[in-house]
PyMOL Python script that loads the backbone (N, CA, C, O; Angstrom):
from pymol import cmd

cmd.read_pdbstr("""\
ATOM      1  N   MET A   1      17.048  19.990  14.475  1.00  0.00           N
ATOM      2  CA  MET A   1      16.841  21.173  13.978  1.00  0.00           C
ATOM      3  C   MET A   1      15.653  21.947  14.892  1.00  0.00           C
ATOM      4  O   MET A   1      15.634  23.128  15.238  1.00  0.00           O
ATOM      5  N   VAL A   2      14.719  20.943  15.153  1.00  0.00           N
ATOM      6  CA  VAL A   2      13.563  21.623  15.895  1.00  0.00           C
ATOM      7  C   VAL A   2      13.932  21.856  17.441  1.00  0.00           C
ATOM      8  O   VAL A   2      13.378  22.718  18.123  1.00  0.00           O
ATOM      9  N   ASN A   3      14.941  20.980  17.922  1.00  0.00           N
ATOM     10  CA  ASN A   3      15.349  21.373  19.106  1.00  0.00           C
ATOM     11  C   ASN A   3      16.209  22.731  19.378  1.00  0.00           C
ATOM     12  O   ASN A   3      16.171  23.479  20.356  1.00  0.00           O
ATOM     13  N   LEU A   4      16.964  22.802  18.244  1.00  0.00           N
ATOM     14  CA  LEU A   4      17.674  24.057  18.214  1.00  0.00           C
ATOM     15  C   LEU A   4      16.822  25.394  18.170  1.00  0.00           C
ATOM     16  O   LEU A   4      17.172  26.427  18.741  1.00  0.00           O
ATOM     17  N   LEU A   5      15.638  25.251  17.409  1.00  0.00           N
ATOM     18  CA  LEU A   5      14.661  26.377  17.288  1.00  0.00           C
ATOM     19  C   LEU A   5      14.038  26.631  18.773  1.00  0.00           C
ATOM     20  O   LEU A   5      13.946  27.747  19.285  1.00  0.00           O
ATOM     21  N   ILE A   6      13.632  25.420  19.374  1.00  0.00           N
ATOM     22  CA  ILE A   6      12.957  25.597  20.671  1.00  0.00           C
ATOM     23  C   ILE A   6      14.200  26.233  21.660  1.00  0.00           C
ATOM     24  O   ILE A   6      13.953  27.222  22.351  1.00  0.00           O
ATOM     25  N   SER A   7      15.163  25.780  21.673  1.00  0.00           N
ATOM     26  CA  SER A   7      16.218  26.415  22.487  1.00  0.00           C
ATOM     27  C   SER A   7      16.462  27.769  22.325  1.00  0.00           C
ATOM     28  O   SER A   7      16.825  28.467  23.271  1.00  0.00           O
ATOM     29  N   SER A   8      16.278  28.239  21.103  1.00  0.00           N
ATOM     30  CA  SER A   8      16.489  29.603  20.553  1.00  0.00           C
ATOM     31  C   SER A   8      15.385  30.540  21.341  1.00  0.00           C
ATOM     32  O   SER A   8      15.606  31.614  21.902  1.00  0.00           O
ATOM     33  N   TRP A   9      14.100  29.814  21.223  1.00  0.00           N
ATOM     34  CA  TRP A   9      12.854  30.406  21.761  1.00  0.00           C
ATOM     35  C   TRP A   9      13.049  30.801  23.214  1.00  0.00           C
ATOM     36  O   TRP A   9      12.782  31.908  23.680  1.00  0.00           O
ATOM     37  N   VAL A  10      13.660  29.530  24.021  1.00  0.00           N
ATOM     38  CA  VAL A  10      13.705  29.842  25.472  1.00  0.00           C
ATOM     39  C   VAL A  10      14.736  31.056  25.682  1.00  0.00           C
ATOM     40  O   VAL A  10      14.442  31.950  26.475  1.00  0.00           O
ATOM     41  N   VAL A  11      15.766  31.081  25.074  1.00  0.00           N
ATOM     42  CA  VAL A  11      16.832  32.159  25.187  1.00  0.00           C
ATOM     43  C   VAL A  11      16.229  33.335  24.974  1.00  0.00           C
ATOM     44  O   VAL A  11      16.360  34.192  25.848  1.00  0.00           O
ATOM     45  N   LEU A  12      15.393  33.659  23.709  1.00  0.00           N
ATOM     46  CA  LEU A  12      14.868  34.718  23.454  1.00  0.00           C
ATOM     47  C   LEU A  12      13.759  35.255  24.401  1.00  0.00           C
ATOM     48  O   LEU A  12      13.723  36.423  24.790  1.00  0.00           O
ATOM     49  N   MET A  13      13.007  34.457  24.679  1.00  0.00           N
ATOM     50  CA  MET A  13      11.824  34.959  25.468  1.00  0.00           C
ATOM     51  C   MET A  13      11.963  34.828  27.147  1.00  0.00           C
ATOM     52  O   MET A  13      11.097  35.245  27.916  1.00  0.00           O
ATOM     53  N   GLY A  14      13.066  34.251  27.517  1.00  0.00           N
ATOM     54  CA  GLY A  14      12.980  34.236  29.076  1.00  0.00           C
ATOM     55  C   GLY A  14      12.081  33.037  29.693  1.00  0.00           C
ATOM     56  O   GLY A  14      12.174  31.895  29.242  1.00  0.00           O
ATOM     57  N   THR A  15      11.336  33.323  30.596  1.00  0.00           N
ATOM     58  CA  THR A  15      10.412  32.374  31.164  1.00  0.00           C
ATOM     59  C   THR A  15       9.295  32.136  30.448  1.00  0.00           C
ATOM     60  O   THR A  15       8.682  31.074  30.557  1.00  0.00           O
ATOM     61  N   GLY A  16       8.911  33.150  29.610  1.00  0.00           N
ATOM     62  CA  GLY A  16       7.843  32.894  28.653  1.00  0.00           C
ATOM     63  C   GLY A  16       8.027  31.905  27.451  1.00  0.00           C
ATOM     64  O   GLY A  16       7.176  31.203  26.904  1.00  0.00           O
ATOM     65  N   GLY A  17       9.396  32.038  27.180  1.00  0.00           N
ATOM     66  CA  GLY A  17       9.983  31.049  26.248  1.00  0.00           C
ATOM     67  C   GLY A  17       9.757  29.733  26.707  1.00  0.00           C
ATOM     68  O   GLY A  17       9.390  28.926  25.853  1.00  0.00           O
ATOM     69  N   ARG A  18       9.896  29.338  27.876  1.00  0.00           N
ATOM     70  CA  ARG A  18       9.667  28.047  28.323  1.00  0.00           C
ATOM     71  C   ARG A  18       8.322  27.469  28.246  1.00  0.00           C
ATOM     72  O   ARG A  18       8.175  26.248  28.178  1.00  0.00           O
ATOM     73  N   VAL A  19       7.348  28.273  28.254  1.00  0.00           N
ATOM     74  CA  VAL A  19       5.922  27.853  28.060  1.00  0.00           C
ATOM     75  C   VAL A  19       5.878  27.620  26.493  1.00  0.00           C
ATOM     76  O   VAL A  19       5.125  26.725  26.108  1.00  0.00           O
ATOM     77  N   MET A  20       6.565  28.290  25.595  1.00  0.00           N
ATOM     78  CA  MET A  20       6.386  28.314  24.231  1.00  0.00           C
ATOM     79  C   MET A  20       7.304  26.918  23.699  1.00  0.00           C
ATOM     80  O   MET A  20       7.134  26.327  22.633  1.00  0.00           O
ATOM     81  N   ALA A  21       8.088  26.661  24.527  1.00  0.00           N
ATOM     82  CA  ALA A  21       9.029  25.483  24.319  1.00  0.00           C
ATOM     83  C   ALA A  21       8.065  24.293  24.593  1.00  0.00           C
ATOM     84  O   ALA A  21       7.883  23.397  23.769  1.00  0.00           O
ATOM     85  N   VAL A  22       7.460  24.349  25.808  1.00  0.00           N
ATOM     86  CA  VAL A  22       6.384  23.223  26.045  1.00  0.00           C
ATOM     87  C   VAL A  22       5.552  23.093  25.056  1.00  0.00           C
ATOM     88  O   VAL A  22       5.403  22.017  24.477  1.00  0.00           O
ATOM     89  N   LEU A  23       4.840  24.292  24.711  1.00  0.00           N
ATOM     90  CA  LEU A  23       3.757  24.211  23.712  1.00  0.00           C
ATOM     91  C   LEU A  23       4.440  23.423  22.386  1.00  0.00           C
ATOM     92  O   LEU A  23       3.900  22.464  21.835  1.00  0.00           O
ATOM     93  N   ALA A  24       5.502  23.907  22.050  1.00  0.00           N
ATOM     94  CA  ALA A  24       6.101  23.417  20.876  1.00  0.00           C
ATOM     95  C   ALA A  24       6.258  21.850  20.722  1.00  0.00           C
ATOM     96  O   ALA A  24       6.021  21.157  19.733  1.00  0.00           O
ATOM     97  N   TRP A  25       6.778  21.441  22.121  1.00  0.00           N
ATOM     98  CA  TRP A  25       6.911  20.014  22.034  1.00  0.00           C
ATOM     99  C   TRP A  25       5.622  19.178  22.104  1.00  0.00           C
ATOM    100  O   TRP A  25       5.577  18.009  21.719  1.00  0.00           O
ATOM    101  N   LEU A  26       4.620  19.821  22.597  1.00  0.00           N
ATOM    102  CA  LEU A  26       3.351  19.115  22.549  1.00  0.00           C
ATOM    103  C   LEU A  26       2.824  19.310  21.085  1.00  0.00           C
ATOM    104  O   LEU A  26       2.174  18.385  20.597  1.00  0.00           O
ATOM    105  N   LEU A  27       3.010  20.229  20.485  1.00  0.00           N
ATOM    106  CA  LEU A  27       2.568  20.271  19.019  1.00  0.00           C
ATOM    107  C   LEU A  27       3.180  19.461  18.048  1.00  0.00           C
ATOM    108  O   LEU A  27       2.552  19.037  17.077  1.00  0.00           O
ATOM    109  N   ILE A  28       4.358  19.223  18.247  1.00  0.00           N
ATOM    110  CA  ILE A  28       5.149  18.339  17.191  1.00  0.00           C
ATOM    111  C   ILE A  28       4.462  16.989  17.303  1.00  0.00           C
ATOM    112  O   ILE A  28       4.153  16.624  16.169  1.00  0.00           O
ATOM    113  N   PRO A  29       4.144  16.205  18.119  1.00  0.00           N
ATOM    114  CA  PRO A  29       3.375  15.020  17.856  1.00  0.00           C
ATOM    115  C   PRO A  29       1.917  15.290  17.306  1.00  0.00           C
ATOM    116  O   PRO A  29       1.378  14.403  16.645  1.00  0.00           O
ATOM    117  N   LEU A  30       1.303  16.400  17.537  1.00  0.00           N
ATOM    118  CA  LEU A  30       0.000  16.757  17.071  1.00  0.00           C
ATOM    119  C   LEU A  30       0.183  16.814  15.603  1.00  0.00           C
ATOM    120  O   LEU A  30      -0.573  16.205  14.847  1.00  0.00           O
ATOM    121  N   PHE A  31       1.157  17.523  15.192  1.00  0.00           N
ATOM    122  CA  PHE A  31       1.399  17.787  13.758  1.00  0.00           C
ATOM    123  C   PHE A  31       1.755  16.296  13.090  1.00  0.00           C
ATOM    124  O   PHE A  31       1.329  15.946  11.989  1.00  0.00           O
ATOM    125  N   ALA A  32       2.574  15.513  13.912  1.00  0.00           N
ATOM    126  CA  ALA A  32       2.844  14.278  13.237  1.00  0.00           C
ATOM    127  C   ALA A  32       1.752  13.353  13.188  1.00  0.00           C
ATOM    128  O   ALA A  32       1.694  12.499  12.303  1.00  0.00           O
ATOM    129  N   ALA A  33       0.772  13.482  14.197  1.00  0.00           N
ATOM    130  CA  ALA A  33      -0.336  12.646  14.037  1.00  0.00           C
ATOM    131  C   ALA A  33      -1.385  13.248  12.874  1.00  0.00           C
ATOM    132  O   ALA A  33      -2.098  12.474  12.236  1.00  0.00           O
ATOM    133  N   ILE A  34      -1.410  14.440  12.694  1.00  0.00           N
ATOM    134  CA  ILE A  34      -2.256  14.857  11.532  1.00  0.00           C
ATOM    135  C   ILE A  34      -1.500  14.585  10.174  1.00  0.00           C
ATOM    136  O   ILE A  34      -2.116  14.252   9.162  1.00  0.00           O
ATOM    137  N   GLY A  35      -0.207  14.736  10.206  1.00  0.00           N
ATOM    138  CA  GLY A  35       0.341  14.103   8.934  1.00  0.00           C
ATOM    139  C   GLY A  35       0.306  12.756   8.601  1.00  0.00           C
ATOM    140  O   GLY A  35       0.308  12.323   7.448  1.00  0.00           O
ATOM    141  N   ALA A  36       0.274  12.055   9.681  1.00  0.00           N
ATOM    142  CA  ALA A  36       0.121  10.406   9.472  1.00  0.00           C
ATOM    143  C   ALA A  36      -1.282  10.224   9.083  1.00  0.00           C
ATOM    144  O   ALA A  36      -1.450   9.353   8.229  1.00  0.00           O
ATOM    145  N   ALA A  37      -2.285  10.807   9.482  1.00  0.00           N
ATOM    146  CA  ALA A  37      -3.636  10.717   9.297  1.00  0.00           C
ATOM    147  C   ALA A  37      -3.791  11.222   7.752  1.00  0.00           C
ATOM    148  O   ALA A  37      -4.470  10.533   6.990  1.00  0.00           O
ATOM    149  N   ILE A  38      -3.287  12.188   7.371  1.00  0.00           N
ATOM    150  CA  ILE A  38      -3.434  12.611   5.874  1.00  0.00           C
ATOM    151  C   ILE A  38      -2.745  11.485   4.973  1.00  0.00           C
ATOM    152  O   ILE A  38      -3.286  11.045   3.959  1.00  0.00           O
ATOM    153  N   TRP A  39      -1.651  11.113   5.383  1.00  0.00           N
ATOM    154  CA  TRP A  39      -0.820  10.197   4.491  1.00  0.00           C
ATOM    155  C   TRP A  39      -1.538   8.815   4.642  1.00  0.00           C
ATOM    156  O   TRP A  39      -1.485   8.119   3.628  1.00  0.00           O
ATOM    157  N   GLY A  40      -2.176   8.305   5.678  1.00  0.00           N
ATOM    158  CA  GLY A  40      -3.017   7.061   5.742  1.00  0.00           C
ATOM    159  C   GLY A  40      -4.110   7.011   4.919  1.00  0.00           C
ATOM    160  O   GLY A  40      -4.426   6.021   4.258  1.00  0.00           O
ATOM    161  N   SER A  41      -4.839   8.314   4.949  1.00  0.00           N
ATOM    162  CA  SER A  41      -6.093   8.282   3.970  1.00  0.00           C
ATOM    163  C   SER A  41      -5.645   8.302   2.435  1.00  0.00           C
ATOM    164  O   SER A  41      -6.295   7.775   1.532  1.00  0.00           O
ATOM    165  N   TRP A  42      -4.414   9.002   2.269  1.00  0.00           N
ATOM    166  CA  TRP A  42      -4.067   8.958   0.873  1.00  0.00           C
ATOM    167  C   TRP A  42      -3.577   7.476   0.331  1.00  0.00           C
ATOM    168  O   TRP A  42      -3.830   6.944  -0.749  1.00  0.00           O
ATOM    169  N   ALA A  43      -2.828   7.010   1.389  1.00  0.00           N
ATOM    170  CA  ALA A  43      -2.395   5.597   0.967  1.00  0.00           C
ATOM    171  C   ALA A  43      -3.477   4.484   0.883  1.00  0.00           C
ATOM    172  O   ALA A  43      -3.297   3.468   0.212  1.00  0.00           O
ATOM    173  N   SER A  44      -4.608   4.724   1.595  1.00  0.00           N
ATOM    174  CA  SER A  44      -5.643   3.599   1.512  1.00  0.00           C
ATOM    175  C   SER A  44      -6.782   4.145   0.482  1.00  0.00           C
ATOM    176  O   SER A  44      -7.926   3.697   0.565  1.00  0.00           O
ATOM    177  N   ARG A  45      -6.473   5.022  -0.389  1.00  0.00           N
ATOM    178  CA  ARG A  45      -7.606   5.303  -1.378  1.00  0.00           C
ATOM    179  C   ARG A  45      -7.813   4.306  -2.394  1.00  0.00           C
ATOM    180  O   ARG A  45      -6.896   3.562  -2.739  1.00  0.00           O
ATOM    181  N   ASP A  46      -8.954   4.250  -2.888  1.00  0.00           N
ATOM    182  CA  ASP A  46      -9.448   3.238  -3.983  1.00  0.00           C
ATOM    183  C   ASP A  46      -8.727   3.648  -5.205  1.00  0.00           C
ATOM    184  O   ASP A  46      -8.812   4.751  -5.746  1.00  0.00           O
ATOM    185  N   ARG A  47      -7.958   2.574  -5.608  1.00  0.00           N
ATOM    186  CA  ARG A  47      -7.222   2.739  -6.973  1.00  0.00           C
ATOM    187  C   ARG A  47      -7.623   1.879  -7.938  1.00  0.00           C
ATOM    188  O   ARG A  47      -6.920   1.750  -8.940  1.00  0.00           O
ATOM    189  N   THR A  48      -8.742   1.199  -7.799  1.00  0.00           N
ATOM    190  CA  THR A  48      -9.111   0.162  -8.733  1.00  0.00           C
ATOM    191  C   THR A  48      -9.441   0.646 -10.031  1.00  0.00           C
ATOM    192  O   THR A  48      -9.272  -0.079 -11.011  1.00  0.00           O
ATOM    193  N   THR A  49      -9.898   1.803 -10.135  1.00  0.00           N
ATOM    194  CA  THR A  49     -10.435   2.418 -11.468  1.00  0.00           C
ATOM    195  C   THR A  49      -9.157   2.728 -12.424  1.00  0.00           C
ATOM    196  O   THR A  49      -9.223   2.519 -13.636  1.00  0.00           O
ATOM    197  N   GLY A  50      -8.103   3.191 -11.859  1.00  0.00           N
ATOM    198  CA  GLY A  50      -6.948   3.399 -12.596  1.00  0.00           C
ATOM    199  C   GLY A  50      -6.251   2.253 -12.987  1.00  0.00           C
ATOM    200  O   GLY A  50      -5.672   2.230 -14.073  1.00  0.00           O
ATOM    201  N   ASP A  51      -6.240   1.138 -12.094  1.00  0.00           N
ATOM    202  CA  ASP A  51      -5.648  -0.241 -12.464  1.00  0.00           C
ATOM    203  C   ASP A  51      -6.262  -0.852 -13.460  1.00  0.00           C
ATOM    204  O   ASP A  51      -5.615  -1.479 -14.299  1.00  0.00           O
ATOM    205  N   VAL A  52      -7.624  -0.751 -13.503  1.00  0.00           N
ATOM    206  CA  VAL A  52      -8.523  -1.389 -14.704  1.00  0.00           C
ATOM    207  C   VAL A  52      -7.830  -0.863 -16.071  1.00  0.00           C
ATOM    208  O   VAL A  52      -7.199  -1.510 -16.906  1.00  0.00           O
ATOM    209  N   ALA A  53      -8.138   0.479 -16.034  1.00  0.00           N
ATOM    210  CA  ALA A  53      -7.578   1.237 -17.472  1.00  0.00           C
ATOM    211  C   ALA A  53      -6.129   0.778 -17.809  1.00  0.00           C
ATOM    212  O   ALA A  53      -5.814   0.410 -18.940  1.00  0.00           O
ATOM    213  N   GLU A  54      -5.284   0.821 -16.782  1.00  0.00           N
ATOM    214  CA  GLU A  54      -3.827   0.406 -16.855  1.00  0.00           C
ATOM    215  C   GLU A  54      -3.697  -0.810 -17.442  1.00  0.00           C
ATOM    216  O   GLU A  54      -2.864  -0.958 -18.337  1.00  0.00           O
ATOM    217  N   LEU A  55      -4.516  -1.872 -17.016  1.00  0.00           N
ATOM    218  CA  LEU A  55      -4.386  -3.127 -17.487  1.00  0.00           C
ATOM    219  C   LEU A  55      -4.854  -3.342 -19.020  1.00  0.00           C
ATOM    220  O   LEU A  55      -4.315  -4.036 -19.882  1.00  0.00           O
ATOM    221  N   ALA A  56      -5.911  -2.615 -19.100  1.00  0.00           N
ATOM    222  CA  ALA A  56      -6.517  -2.777 -20.583  1.00  0.00           C
ATOM    223  C   ALA A  56      -5.517  -1.975 -21.393  1.00  0.00           C
ATOM    224  O   ALA A  56      -5.447  -2.345 -22.564  1.00  0.00           O
ATOM    225  N   GLY A  57      -4.737  -0.980 -21.060  1.00  0.00           N
ATOM    226  CA  GLY A  57      -3.803  -0.254 -22.098  1.00  0.00           C
ATOM    227  C   GLY A  57      -2.661  -1.322 -22.165  1.00  0.00           C
ATOM    228  O   GLY A  57      -2.153  -1.444 -23.280  1.00  0.00           O
ATOM    229  N   TYR A  58      -2.169  -2.116 -21.167  1.00  0.00           N
ATOM    230  CA  TYR A  58      -1.162  -3.061 -21.270  1.00  0.00           C
ATOM    231  C   TYR A  58      -1.393  -4.332 -22.067  1.00  0.00           C
ATOM    232  O   TYR A  58      -0.491  -5.028 -22.532  1.00  0.00           O
ATOM    233  N   ALA A  59      -2.841  -4.588 -22.191  1.00  0.00           N
ATOM    234  CA  ALA A  59      -3.225  -5.738 -22.912  1.00  0.00           C
ATOM    235  C   ALA A  59      -3.009  -5.353 -24.292  1.00  0.00           C
ATOM    236  O   ALA A  59      -2.427  -6.105 -25.073  1.00  0.00           O
ATOM    237  N   ARG A  60      -3.498  -4.096 -24.662  1.00  0.00           N
ATOM    238  CA  ARG A  60      -3.523  -3.525 -26.092  1.00  0.00           C
ATOM    239  C   ARG A  60      -2.060  -3.500 -26.597  1.00  0.00           C
ATOM    240  O   ARG A  60      -1.688  -3.827 -27.724  1.00  0.00           O
ATOM    241  N   PHE A  61      -1.230  -3.022 -25.491  1.00  0.00           N
ATOM    242  CA  PHE A  61       0.259  -2.737 -26.027  1.00  0.00           C
ATOM    243  C   PHE A  61       0.902  -4.315 -26.382  1.00  0.00           C
ATOM    244  O   PHE A  61       1.668  -4.488 -27.330  1.00  0.00           O
ATOM    245  N   ARG A  62       0.482  -5.371 -25.509  1.00  0.00           N
ATOM    246  CA  ARG A  62       1.046  -6.805 -25.707  1.00  0.00           C
ATOM    247  C   ARG A  62       0.381  -7.201 -27.082  1.00  0.00           C
ATOM    248  O   ARG A  62       1.029  -7.857 -27.898  1.00  0.00           O
ATOM    249  N   GLU A  63      -0.890  -6.810 -27.334  1.00  0.00           N
ATOM    250  CA  GLU A  63      -1.528  -7.238 -28.828  1.00  0.00           C
ATOM    251  C   GLU A  63      -0.642  -6.677 -29.852  1.00  0.00           C
ATOM    252  O   GLU A  63      -0.156  -7.302 -30.794  1.00  0.00           O
ATOM    253  N   VAL A  64      -0.488  -5.489 -29.588  1.00  0.00           N
ATOM    254  CA  VAL A  64       0.321  -4.640 -30.845  1.00  0.00           C
ATOM    255  C   VAL A  64       1.859  -5.367 -31.058  1.00  0.00           C
ATOM    256  O   VAL A  64       2.365  -5.589 -32.158  1.00  0.00           O
ATOM    257  N   MET A  65       2.402  -5.645 -29.886  1.00  0.00           N
ATOM    258  CA  MET A  65       3.704  -5.984 -29.953  1.00  0.00           C
ATOM    259  C   MET A  65       3.897  -7.457 -30.508  1.00  0.00           C
ATOM    260  O   MET A  65       4.887  -7.798 -31.156  1.00  0.00           O
ATOM    261  N   GLU A  66       2.806  -8.319 -30.171  1.00  0.00           N
ATOM    262  CA  GLU A  66       2.818  -9.648 -30.685  1.00  0.00           C
ATOM    263  C   GLU A  66       2.539  -9.571 -32.210  1.00  0.00           C
ATOM    264  O   GLU A  66       3.177 -10.271 -32.997  1.00  0.00           O
ATOM    265  N   LYS A  67       1.575  -8.710 -32.611  1.00  0.00           N
ATOM    266  CA  LYS A  67       1.422  -8.605 -34.144  1.00  0.00           C
ATOM    267  C   LYS A  67       2.608  -8.167 -34.794  1.00  0.00           C
ATOM    268  O   LYS A  67       3.009  -8.808 -35.765  1.00  0.00           O
ATOM    269  N   SER A  68       3.300  -7.045 -34.347  1.00  0.00           N
ATOM    270  CA  SER A  68       4.539  -6.636 -34.954  1.00  0.00           C
ATOM    271  C   SER A  68       5.679  -7.516 -35.065  1.00  0.00           C
ATOM    272  O   SER A  68       6.496  -7.342 -35.969  1.00  0.00           O
ATOM    273  N   HIS A  69       5.804  -8.450 -34.216  1.00  0.00           N
ATOM    274  CA  HIS A  69       6.907  -9.458 -34.162  1.00  0.00           C
ATOM    275  C   HIS A  69       6.355 -10.693 -34.913  1.00  0.00           C
ATOM    276  O   HIS A  69       7.202 -11.379 -35.485  1.00  0.00           O
ATOM    277  N   SER A  70       5.115 -11.062 -34.993  1.00  0.00           N
ATOM    278  CA  SER A  70       4.850 -12.120 -35.609  1.00  0.00           C
ATOM    279  C   SER A  70       4.994 -12.163 -37.211  1.00  0.00           C
ATOM    280  O   SER A  70       5.203 -13.240 -37.768  1.00  0.00           O
ATOM    281  N   GLY A  71       4.876 -10.948 -37.948  1.00  0.00           N
ATOM    282  CA  GLY A  71       5.260 -11.062 -39.260  1.00  0.00           C
ATOM    283  C   GLY A  71       6.841 -10.609 -39.585  1.00  0.00           C
ATOM    284  O   GLY A  71       7.162 -10.528 -40.771  1.00  0.00           O
ATOM    285  N   SER A  72       7.651 -10.368 -38.739  1.00  0.00           N
ATOM    286  CA  SER A  72       8.896 -10.036 -39.087  1.00  0.00           C
ATOM    287  C   SER A  72       9.709 -11.280 -39.449  1.00  0.00           C
ATOM    288  O   SER A  72      10.625 -11.175 -40.265  1.00  0.00           O
ATOM    289  N   GLY A  73       9.407 -12.485 -38.863  1.00  0.00           N
ATOM    290  CA  GLY A  73      10.189 -13.576 -39.404  1.00  0.00           C
ATOM    291  C   GLY A  73      11.502 -13.903 -38.413  1.00  0.00           C
ATOM    292  O   GLY A  73      12.088 -14.983 -38.339  1.00  0.00           O
ATOM    293  N   THR A  74      11.795 -12.710 -37.694  1.00  0.00           N
ATOM    294  CA  THR A  74      13.070 -12.931 -36.694  1.00  0.00           C
ATOM    295  C   THR A  74      12.659 -12.907 -35.369  1.00  0.00           C
ATOM    296  O   THR A  74      11.597 -12.356 -35.076  1.00  0.00           O
ATOM    297  N   ALA A  75      13.392 -13.456 -34.491  1.00  0.00           N
ATOM    298  CA  ALA A  75      13.145 -13.288 -32.988  1.00  0.00           C
ATOM    299  C   ALA A  75      13.846 -12.371 -32.262  1.00  0.00           C
ATOM    300  O   ALA A  75      13.636 -12.248 -31.055  1.00  0.00           O
TER     301      ALA A  75
END
""", "prot")
cmd.dss("prot")
cmd.show_as("cartoon", "prot")
cmd.util.cbc("prot")
cmd.orient("prot")
């Protein structure tokens, strides 16, 4: 898709389009690196506070489920 867009720029702009095509091919890795940096910072964020609350909620859920099943008499 990007290759098609760059080829279209070259056809529409003549020799000036070649400069644009070169710039586009140089900008593609730059945008990829910026996107990778953003994703990397998001993926390595500190998630311990959410995990603690989630585990506490799961423990409460298990307690309630054990209480509700212990009085029923059936498994």
